[in-house]
C-alpha positions as CSV (number, residue, x, y, z in Angstrom):
1,M,0.0,0.0,0.0
2,S,1.5,3.3,-1.1
3,V,1.5,6.5,1.0
4,L,-1.0,8.0,-1.4
5,D,-3.4,5.1,-0.8
6,K,-3.1,5.6,2.9
7,V,-3.9,9.3,2.6
8,K,-6.9,8.6,0.4
9,G,-8.1,6.2,3.0
10,M,-7.8,8.8,5.8
11,L,-9.6,11.4,3.7
12,H,-12.5,9.2,2.9
13,G,-15.7,11.1,3.8
14,H,-13.8,14.4,4.3
15,E,-13.1,15.2,0.7
16,S,-14.5,18.7,0.8
17,Q,-12.5,19.6,3.9
18,A,-9.3,18.3,2.2
19,G,-10.1,20.4,-0.9
20,K,-10.6,23.5,1.3
21,G,-7.2,22.8,2.9
22,V,-5.5,22.5,-0.5
23,D,-7.1,25.8,-1.5
24,K,-6.1,27.5,1.7
25,A,-2.5,26.3,1.4
26,G,-2.3,27.6,-2.2
27,D,-3.7,31.0,-1.2
28,M,-1.1,31.3,1.5
29,I,1.7,30.5,-1.0
30,D,0.2,33.1,-3.4
31,Q,0.2,35.7,-0.6
32,K,3.8,34.9,0.5
33,T,5.1,35.1,-3.1
34,G,3.0,38.1,-4.1
35,G,1.1,36.0,-6.7
36,K,4.3,35.6,-8.7
37,Y,3.8,31.9,-9.2
38,Q,0.0,31.9,-9.2
39,S,-0.4,29.7,-12.3
40,Q,2.0,27.1,-11.0
41,V,0.3,27.1,-7.6
42,D,-3.1,26.7,-9.3
43,T,-1.8,23.8,-11.3
44,A,-0.3,22.2,-8.2
45,Q,-3.6,22.6,-6.3
46,N,-5.6,21.0,-9.1
47,Q,-3.1,18.1,-9.3
48,A,-3.2,17.6,-5.5
49,K,-7.0,17.5,-5.5
50,K,-7.0,15.0,-8.4
51,Q,-4.5,12.7,-6.7
52,M,-6.5,12.8,-3.5
53,G,-9.7,12.1,-5.3
54,V,-11.2,15.5,-4.6
55,D,-13.0,17.1,-7.5
56,G,-12.6,20.8,-8.1
57,Q,-16.1,21.5,-6.9
58,A,-16.6,21.4,-3.2
59,Q,-19.9,19.6,-2.5
60,E,-21.9,21.6,-0.1
61,P,-25.0,20.0,1.5
62,P,-28.3,21.2,0.0
63,V,-29.8,24.2,1.7
64,D,-33.3,22.6,1.9
65,G,-31.9,19.6,3.8
66,G,-31.9,17.4,0.8
67,Q,-35.7,17.2,0.5
68,S,-37.2,17.6,-2.9
69,A,-40.5,19.4,-3.6
């Protein structure tokens, strides 16, 4: 079992939180570098999310509690 498989196992059920963490880390890097490497940071964020099995869209729970009309 690879390290990546172990990380994926730990993130199971917490994908949206992991995606938010990746975004937050990327934003911090952009802030520290003055946005100089923004395109590279965005690429790294997307690749990290892809490797962790986190899609680019954070899935928020429905506002109506998941009940349809």
